[in-house]
C-alpha positions as CSV (number, residue, x, y, z in Angstrom):
1,X,20.0,18.9,59.4
2,X,21.3,21.2,62.0
3,X,24.8,20.7,60.4
4,X,23.0,21.7,57.1
5,X,21.7,25.0,58.2
6,X,25.1,26.1,59.8
7,X,26.6,25.1,56.6
8,X,24.2,27.3,54.5
9,X,24.4,30.3,57.3
10,X,28.2,30.4,56.6
11,X,27.6,30.4,52.7
12,X,24.8,31.7,51.3
13,X,25.0,35.4,52.9
14,X,28.5,35.6,51.1
15,X,27.0,34.4,47.8
16,X,24.0,36.5,47.9
17,X,26.2,39.6,48.4
18,X,27.4,38.3,45.2
19,X,24.5,37.9,43.5
20,X,23.2,41.6,44.5
21,X,26.3,42.8,43.0
22,X,25.3,41.0,39.9
23,X,21.6,42.6,40.0
24,X,22.8,45.9,40.4
25,X,25.2,45.4,37.3
26,X,21.7,44.2,35.3
27,X,19.5,47.1,36.6
28,X,22.5,49.8,35.7
29,X,22.9,50.9,39.1
30,X,27.0,49.3,38.7
31,X,28.9,49.3,35.4
32,X,32.3,47.9,34.6
33,X,34.4,51.1,35.2
34,X,32.5,51.2,38.9
35,X,33.2,47.5,39.6
36,X,36.8,48.0,38.3
37,X,36.6,50.6,40.7
38,X,35.3,49.2,43.8
39,X,37.6,46.0,43.3
40,X,40.4,48.2,43.4
41,X,39.2,50.2,46.8
42,X,38.5,47.3,48.7
43,X,42.3,45.8,47.7
44,X,43.9,48.9,48.6
45,X,41.9,50.4,51.8
46,X,39.5,48.8,53.9
47,X,40.7,45.1,53.2
48,X,43.7,46.1,54.3
49,X,42.4,47.9,57.6
50,X,40.1,44.9,58.2
51,X,43.1,42.8,58.8
52,X,45.2,45.1,60.4
53,X,42.3,45.7,62.7
54,X,41.9,41.9,63.8
55,X,45.7,41.7,64.3
56,X,46.3,44.5,65.9
57,X,43.7,44.1,68.7
58,X,44.7,40.9,69.9
59,X,47.6,39.0,71.9
60,X,50.7,38.6,69.0
61,X,51.9,35.4,70.9
62,X,48.5,33.5,70.6
63,X,47.8,34.4,67.1
64,X,51.2,33.8,65.3
65,X,51.1,29.6,64.8
66,X,54.2,28.5,62.8
67,X,52.8,25.1,62.2
68,X,49.7,26.7,60.8
69,X,51.8,29.1,58.2
70,X,54.3,26.1,57.2
71,X,51.3,24.2,56.6
72,X,49.6,26.6,54.4
73,X,53.1,27.5,52.3
74,X,54.1,23.7,51.5
75,X,50.5,22.5,50.5
76,X,50.5,25.7,48.2
77,X,53.7,24.6,46.6
78,X,52.5,21.0,46.2
79,X,49.2,21.9,44.6
80,X,51.2,24.0,42.2
81,X,53.4,21.0,41.6
82,X,49.9,19.1,40.8
83,X,48.6,21.5,38.9
84,X,52.0,21.5,36.5
85,X,51.8,17.8,36.3
86,X,48.3,17.5,35.0
87,X,49.2,20.3,32.6
88,X,51.5,18.1,31.2
89,X,48.8,16.0,29.5
90,X,46.8,18.9,28.0
91,X,46.7,18.7,24.5
92,X,46.4,22.3,23.8
93,X,50.3,23.4,25.2
94,X,49.2,27.0,24.6
95,X,47.1,27.2,27.4
96,X,49.1,25.4,30.1
97,X,50.2,28.5,32.1
98,X,46.8,29.6,32.1
99,X,45.9,26.1,33.1
100,X,48.3,25.9,36.1
101,X,47.6,29.2,37.5
102,X,43.6,29.0,37.4
103,X,43.8,25.4,39.2
104,X,45.6,26.5,42.2
105,X,45.2,30.5,42.7
106,X,42.4,31.0,45.2
107,X,40.3,34.2,46.2
108,X,42.0,33.5,49.6
109,X,41.8,37.0,51.1
110,X,38.6,38.1,49.9
111,X,36.5,35.1,50.1
112,X,38.7,33.7,52.9
113,X,38.3,36.5,55.5
114,X,34.4,36.7,54.6
115,X,33.6,33.2,55.4
116,X,35.7,32.9,58.3
117,X,34.1,36.4,59.6
118,X,30.6,35.3,58.7
119,X,31.2,32.1,61.0
120,X,33.3,33.8,63.6
121,X,32.6,37.3,63.9
122,X,36.4,38.3,62.6
123,X,38.9,37.4,60.5
124,X,40.5,34.8,62.7
125,X,43.4,33.0,61.2
126,X,42.5,34.1,57.7
127,X,45.6,36.8,58.0
128,X,48.1,34.1,58.7
129,X,47.0,31.9,55.7
130,X,47.5,34.6,53.5
131,X,51.0,35.2,54.5
132,X,51.5,31.3,54.2
133,X,49.9,31.5,50.6
134,X,49.4,34.6,48.7
135,X,53.0,35.7,48.3
136,X,53.5,32.4,47.0
137,X,50.4,32.6,44.7
138,X,51.9,36.0,42.8
139,X,55.5,35.0,42.6
140,X,54.5,31.9,41.0
141,X,52.0,33.2,38.6
142,X,54.8,35.4,37.3
143,X,57.0,32.2,36.8
144,X,54.5,30.0,35.3
145,X,53.0,32.5,32.8
146,X,56.7,33.9,31.6
147,X,57.7,30.6,31.0
148,X,55.0,29.6,29.5
149,X,53.9,32.3,27.6
150,X,52.9,31.6,24.0
151,X,56.0,31.5,21.8
152,X,58.6,32.6,24.7
153,X,60.5,29.5,26.6
154,X,62.1,31.9,29.5
155,X,61.4,34.5,32.3
156,X,61.2,38.4,31.9
157,X,63.2,39.5,34.2
158,X,61.4,43.1,34.0
159,X,58.1,41.5,34.5
160,X,59.4,39.2,37.4
161,X,61.1,42.5,39.2
162,X,58.1,44.7,38.5
163,X,55.9,41.7,40.4
164,X,58.2,41.3,43.3
165,X,57.8,44.8,43.9
166,X,54.3,44.5,43.8
167,X,54.3,41.8,46.2
168,X,56.5,43.6,48.7
169,X,54.2,47.0,48.2
170,X,50.7,44.6,48.4
171,X,48.6,46.7,50.4
172,X,46.7,43.4,52.1
173,X,50.6,42.1,53.0
174,X,51.5,45.4,54.4
175,X,47.8,45.6,56.5
176,X,48.9,41.9,57.9
177,X,52.6,43.1,58.9
178,X,51.3,46.4,60.5
179,X,48.8,44.5,62.4
180,X,51.3,41.9,63.8
181,X,54.1,44.7,64.5
182,X,51.4,46.5,66.3
183,X,50.4,43.8,68.5
184,X,53.7,42.3,69.2
185,X,54.8,46.3,70.4
186,X,51.4,46.1,72.7
187,X,50.6,49.5,71.5
188,X,46.6,50.4,72.8
189,X,44.3,51.6,70.5
190,X,42.4,54.9,71.3
191,X,39.0,54.8,71.4
192,X,38.3,57.0,68.5
193,X,40.9,55.5,65.9
194,X,39.8,52.0,67.0
195,X,36.1,53.5,65.7
196,X,37.1,54.9,62.5
197,X,39.2,51.5,61.6
198,X,36.5,49.4,62.5
199,X,34.4,51.4,60.0
200,X,36.6,51.3,57.4
201,X,37.0,47.7,57.7
202,X,33.4,47.1,57.9
203,X,32.9,47.8,54.2
204,X,35.6,45.4,52.9
205,X,33.4,42.4,53.0
206,X,30.0,43.7,51.3
207,X,31.8,46.1,48.8
208,X,34.2,43.2,47.6
209,X,31.7,40.6,47.2
210,X,29.4,42.6,45.3
211,X,32.2,44.1,43.0
212,X,32.8,40.1,42.3
213,X,29.7,39.8,41.5
214,X,29.3,42.6,39.5
215,X,32.2,41.6,37.0
216,X,30.7,38.1,36.8
217,X,30.0,36.9,32.9
218,X,28.3,33.6,32.2
219,X,29.1,33.8,28.6
220,X,32.9,33.6,29.2
221,X,32.6,30.6,31.9
222,X,32.0,28.0,28.7
223,X,35.2,29.1,26.6
224,X,37.6,26.3,26.3
225,X,35.3,24.0,28.4
226,X,37.2,20.8,28.8
227,X,40.4,22.1,30.2
228,X,38.5,24.7,32.2
229,X,36.3,22.0,33.7
230,X,39.4,19.9,34.7
231,X,40.8,23.0,36.3
232,X,37.7,23.9,38.1
233,X,37.4,20.5,39.4
234,X,40.9,20.3,41.0
235,X,40.1,23.7,42.2
236,X,36.7,23.1,43.9
237,X,37.4,19.5,44.8
238,X,40.2,17.9,44.0
239,X,43.1,19.8,46.2
240,X,40.7,19.6,49.2
241,X,40.3,15.8,48.7
242,X,43.7,15.6,49.2
243,X,45.1,18.0,51.6
244,X,41.8,18.4,54.1
245,X,42.1,14.7,55.5
246,X,46.0,15.6,55.9
247,X,45.0,18.8,57.7
248,X,42.6,17.0,59.9
249,X,45.1,14.5,61.0
250,X,47.7,17.4,61.9
251,X,45.3,18.8,64.4
252,X,43.6,22.0,63.1
253,X,40.4,22.6,63.8
254,X,37.7,25.5,63.6
255,X,38.8,28.7,62.1
256,X,42.1,27.3,61.1
257,X,40.0,24.5,59.2
258,X,38.1,27.2,57.4
259,X,40.8,29.0,56.0
260,X,42.3,26.0,55.2
261,X,39.3,25.0,53.0
262,X,39.1,28.5,51.4
263,X,42.7,28.4,50.4
264,X,42.0,24.8,48.8
265,X,38.7,24.9,47.6
266,X,37.4,28.9,47.1
267,X,37.1,30.4,43.4
268,X,39.8,31.1,41.4
269,X,40.8,34.7,41.8
270,X,39.9,37.5,39.1
271,X,43.3,38.7,39.4
272,X,44.6,35.3,37.8
273,X,42.7,36.5,34.2
274,X,43.9,40.0,34.6
275,X,47.6,38.9,35.2
276,X,47.3,36.1,32.4
277,X,45.8,38.8,29.8
278,X,48.5,41.2,30.8
279,X,51.4,39.1,30.2
280,X,50.6,37.8,26.8
281,X,48.2,35.3,27.3
282,X,44.7,34.8,25.4
283,X,42.8,34.8,28.9
284,X,39.9,32.9,27.6
285,X,41.0,29.9,29.9
286,X,41.4,31.9,33.0
287,X,38.3,33.6,32.6
288,X,36.3,30.5,32.1
289,X,37.9,29.1,35.5
290,X,37.0,32.3,37.1
291,X,33.3,31.7,36.1
292,X,32.8,28.0,36.4
293,X,34.6,28.1,39.9
294,X,32.5,31.1,41.2
295,X,29.4,29.9,40.1
296,X,29.8,26.1,41.6
297,X,31.7,27.1,44.5
298,X,28.5,28.3,46.0
299,X,27.6,24.4,46.1
300,X,30.9,22.8,47.0
301,X,32.2,24.9,49.7
302,X,29.2,24.5,51.1
303,X,29.0,20.6,51.1
304,X,32.4,21.0,52.4
305,X,31.3,22.8,55.4
306,X,28.5,20.7,56.0
307,X,31.0,17.5,56.2
308,X,33.7,19.4,58.2
309,X,30.6,20.1,60.5
310,X,28.9,16.6,60.6
311,X,32.5,15.2,61.9
312,X,32.7,17.8,64.3
313,X,36.0,19.6,63.1
314,X,34.7,23.1,63.0
315,X,32.4,24.8,65.2
316,X,30.9,28.0,66.6
317,X,32.9,30.5,68.7
318,X,30.8,29.7,71.5
319,X,31.7,26.3,71.8
320,X,34.9,27.8,73.6
321,X,33.0,28.5,76.6
322,X,32.9,25.7,79.2
323,X,29.9,23.9,80.5
324,X,29.4,23.5,84.1
325,X,26.8,22.6,86.0
326,X,26.7,22.6,89.8
327,X,24.0,20.5,91.8
328,X,23.6,21.7,95.5
329,X,21.3,19.5,96.3
330,X,21.0,15.8,97.5
331,X,18.5,14.5,94.8
332,X,19.4,15.6,91.4
333,X,16.7,16.2,88.9
334,X,17.3,14.0,86.0
335,X,15.4,16.6,83.7
336,X,17.5,19.3,84.6
337,X,20.8,17.1,83.8
338,X,19.0,16.0,80.5
339,X,18.3,19.6,79.6
340,X,22.1,20.5,80.4
341,X,23.4,18.1,78.2
342,X,20.7,18.7,75.2
343,X,22.2,22.4,75.8
344,X,25.5,21.3,75.3
345,X,25.1,19.2,72.2
346,X,22.9,21.9,70.3
347,X,26.1,24.3,71.1
348,X,27.9,21.8,69.4
349,X,30.3,21.7,72.6
350,X,33.1,18.6,72.2
351,X,33.5,18.5,76.0
352,X,31.3,19.6,79.0
353,X,31.8,19.2,83.0
354,X,29.2,18.3,85.7
355,X,30.1,19.1,88.9
356,X,28.5,17.5,91.8
357,X,28.9,19.0,95.2
358,X,26.7,18.2,98.6
359,X,25.8,20.4,100.8
């Protein structure tokens, strides 16, 4: 029960914010234009500021993890390859490009930061996960949608150049690089700018999630249902089942493991529909997968978190505190020892130390 409560506490607030956005749209407080502008604003300002703040205020040497970034990069490449191979089995070849993109491309930036921040109080390893996966997401999306565009068999150089420029000028990636540089140079953060930056960054998660909820359209979830269902299954369950055990075997835990889970098993990003539509694809399959994965990820992500928590692979940040108990009396109160061990267990601390000392 404790593990289930932990998992629900991590996921329910995130999805309630999305539902709130949907409700606001239904009652007319948010319309499509406003939701679109909210999405753009979050992407351009608060989200980059949030990742900048998290990285700029920590020691660069402690944040950077080559092994973790390489893992995210390699797993993304393999995920794209798996999606491509499965797309070869589809009867309708005109949707291959949309299928491949929808099956691997996660809402890594927004949902990754939202979940980790909800559990650990900061973005944690999400920025490094974004470095290892998001640029590759975008570049491969252009290649895939260009190669498998209906009626086209080659790459459009103009589109590729434009997208590569978009990657270089991506606000989130700029925020990450700026934060890493700031941290590496050990530049102090004055109190007033720090407070302003913090205030701006704090609106990223709630505003972004409400905007995502406001753009949800359940009617579109049932267009091209068979390939959509296959892509959604891969996105929410298949890739996680393949790569999470490998991540555990390699020693990734806590916020790193949560970041990997979101990279693999979060809902397909809304931008996959936008890009598919603007690159000559119908867009129905993309929108269907976005809707299906958004709808069911509330259950699947909660389930994955429950499994990881059950096997003591993730825990709250307070578990980094070492449990010490010093007895100065020659006669030990066994009830006191029992209470202490129970406290350690409730905090899910994987190890503890009891020091016996005589007077």
